[in-house]
C-alpha positions, 0 to 999 in steps of 0.5 A, spaced: 257 291 846 252 297 847 257 302 845 259 298 839 252 297 836 251 305 838 257 306 834 255 303 828 249 306 828 253 313 828 257 311 821 251 308 817 247 314 818 254 318 816 255 313 810 247 314 808 246 322 810 246 324 803 241 319 800 235 323 804 231 328 805 233 335 805 230 336 812 234 330 814 240 333 811 239 340 814 237 338 820 244 334 821 248 340 818 244 345 823 246 342 829 254 339 826 255 346 825 253 348 832 258 343 834 263 346 830 262 354 831 261 352 839 269 348 838 273 353 834 270 360 840 273 355 845 279 352 843 281 357 835 284 363 838 283 366 830 276 364 830 275 366 837 277 373 836 273 373 829 266 372 832 268 376 838 269 382 832 263 381 828 258 380 835 256 373 833 255 368 839 255 360 836 250 359 842 245 363 838 245 359 832 239 356 830 239 353 823 243 354 817 242 361 814 245 363 821 252 362 817 251 368 813 253 372 820 259 370 819 266 373 815 268 369 809 275 367 810 281 366 805 287 362 805 291 369 807 288 369 814 291 362 815 299 364 812 298 370 816 299 368 823 303 362 826 299 354 826 298 356 834 292 361 832 289 357 827 289 350 831 285 347 836 289 349 842 285 344 847 288 337 846 294 333 842 293 334 835 292 327 831 291 329 824 296 330 819 299 335 816 299 336 809 299 341 803 295 343 796 299 343 790 300 350 790 296 351 782 293 358 785 300 361 785 300 360 794 303 353 797 299 352 803 300 347 809 294 345 813 292 339 818 287 335 816 283 331 822 282 323 821 275 321 820 271 317 823 271 312 818 278 311 818 280 306 813 275 306 809 274 314 809 278 314 802 273 309 799 266 313 801 270 320 800 272 318 793 268 312 789 261 314 794 258 313 786 260 305 788 255 306 793 249 308 789 250 302 785 249 297 789 256 296 792 257 295 799 263 300 803 266 293 804 265 291 796 269 298 794 275 296 799 276 289 796 277 294 789 284 294 786 285 301 784 291 304 781 293 312 782 297 317 779 299 322 784 305 326 787 308 323 792 310 315 794 306 311 799 302 305 800 295 303 801 291 297 801 289 294 795 292 301 791 298 302 786 300 309 787 305 312 781 308 318 782 307 323 777 315 324 777 315 316 775 309 317 769 314 323 766 320 320 767 319 313 764 311 313 762 312 306 758 314 303 764 309 307 768 303 305 764 306 297 763 306 297 772 298 299 771 296 295 766 299 288 769 296 291 777 289 290 773 286 295 776 278 296 777 279 303 779 284 308 774 284 315 779 288 322 777 287 329 775 284 329 768 292 332 764 295 327 767 290 321 765 289 325 759 297 323 757 297 316 760 291 315 754 294 319 748 301 315 751 297 309 749 293 312 742 300 313 739 305 308 742 305 301 743 302 301 750 300 297 754 292 297 754 289 299 762 282 297 761 279 299 769 272 299 771 272 307 772 276 311 771 275 317 777 279 325 774 279 329 780 283 336 781 282 339 775 276 342 770 274 335 766 272 337 759 266 334 755 272 332 749 277 329 754 271 324 758 269 322 751 277 320 749 278 317 756 271 313 756 273 311 749 282 310 750 280 305 757 273 303 755 270 305 761 265 310 764 269 317 767 266 320 773 269 326 776 269 329 783 270 335 786 274 338 792 280 341 794 286 339 799 285 343 804 277 340 806 277 333 801 272 332 796 266 336 796 261 333 791 261 327 786 257 325 779 252 320 780 252 316 772 247 321 770 253 326 770 249 332 771 252 336 777 256 333 784 252 331 789 254 335 795 257 330 801 253 333 806 255 329 811 262 332 811 261 341 808 256 345 807 257 349 801 254 356 799 255 360 792 255 367 794 256 374 790 261 380 790 257 382 797 257 376 799 250 374 799 247 368 799 245 367 791 239 362 789 240 356 786 242 356 779 246 363 779 253 362 779 258 366 784 264 365 788 264 358 792 265 358 800 264 351 803 265 350 812 268 343 813 264 340 818 268 334 821 275 338 821 275 341 829 283 340 828 284 346 824 277 348 822 274 351 815 269 355 816 266 359 810 273 358 807 273 361 800 274 355 795 276 360 789 272 356 785 265 359 782 260 355 781 251 354 782 248 350 787 243 345 783 236 344 788 232 341 783 231 333 784 236 329 780 234 323 775 238 318 780 233 319 785 238 323 790 235 329 794 242 331 797 243 338 793 248 338 786 253 344 784 256 345 777 263 348 778 265 352 772 273 354 774 277 358 778 274 365 780 280 368 783 285 366 777 286 373 771 290 376 767 292 384 768 292 387 761 293 394 760 291 395 768 284 392 767 283 385 771 280 380 766 278 374 771 281 367 767 273 364 767 271 370 763 277 367 758 274 360 759 267 361 757 269 364 751 273 358 749 267 354 750 264 354 743 271 349 742 270 344 746 270 338 741 276 342 738 281 343 743 283 337 749 286 342 753 289 350 754 293 355 757 292 363 757 299 366 757 300 373 758 306 374 754 306 382 754 301 388 757 298 387 750 299 381 748 296 374 751 298 367 747 292 361 748 296 355 747 292 349 745 292 342 744 288 340 738 282 336 738 279 331 732 273 338 730 279 342 730 280 345 722 283 351 720 279 356 721 279 354 728 284 359 731 282 365 727 276 363 731 279 363 739 282 370 737 274 373 735 272 371 741 278 372 745 278 380 742 270 380 744 273 380 752 279 384 751 279 389 746 282 390 739 287 394 742 290 386 745 295 382 740 292 375 741 297 369 739 294 361 738 299 356 738 297 349 737 301 345 741 302 337 742 301 337 750 302 343 755 307 343 761 304 340 767 306 342 775 310 338 779 303 335 781 301 333 774 295 339 774 296 344 768 296 351 770 290 355 766 294 362 766 301 364 766 304 370 766 311 370 762 311 378 761 315 378 768 322 379 766 322 377 758 321 382 751 316 385 748 313 381 743 311 384 736 306 380 733 300 382 729 293 383 732 291 376 731 297 370 730 296 363 729 303 358 730 304 351 730 309 347 734 305 340 735 307 338 728 
């Protein structure tokens, strides 16, 4: 009896932490980091050696600022070693091995540990914006959800449609979703956009959820508005990554992702690994506070973002993060590395004219920009895109803008923002700026 009461109190503190004061959150995270670092030093060989190399003693850890004394780790640390080097050696592993989608170019198997919330973990992690609207966790668990994902499976109150089913027979997949009458429709923006466009252009069944939830890719304002119009509901976005799960969730103000402070500790650093003040964009670094089976401590996400610490109008005091996109994706042109973030920012002025875009390296001196046209796309938009891109890459690079009806997606239903088609391909001789159309 007493044990059950203590457990309920522990769970209640866990699920409400992100709604409490900054001081309470920082104390929680300090204790969580102390436990995690001590565990990793004793039970995970790779971290034990890493701490020793950097003369880091977990017992000397006093507050969250001490995290900066640790090195930042990347996916390569795990890819180069056998699993027993970076997993807990002290006990029988109870988590499940999973794999990233591979859109970064490096598919990666990782171990996720079960949460203290058990079956309710997915609802809390992915749908917590409903808690801010007055729902309880038990009420959230009763909602019907339709999700488009890579692999089939079973979850209570879930209809799971695979990306392959959506591609091979979209009409049947959409009909199945509509007939299930979901309260929530969730998938990555590219897949949600495909569903919405099928509903717009074909005699497809209408899907009318209470909420649409996107994750896994950047959700542009134009795509958000289009999804909201087609599904007739509000669209919520979520930020996360496969290795650590959800990192942040939007509130009804849609002005950044409120951090999941009970589960992750997030930093933004510059190129020298120095912490940046709130509002400045840099590399997003995350520590998973819950995964003891395969710890991710100061893990490079590959994303570029900025922390926001001023209070949100919604009343939540937990910090927020805004994310620009993948930091590591880039295009090599004439020996120069051009980050895709720079190209993405050059296209920001066209967010009302473009649903989606893809940067394609065709040769060492030629870039293709494939775009799915939005309602504000007009004849001169293509030439304006060329001008903006040239401001980044220089006049010596040929720019080819192609308007297309859709862009190819990965097996996971995501869009690769940067594609290299130059390997093994022939040179494309194009004028300095060139516009093609394949969406007629």
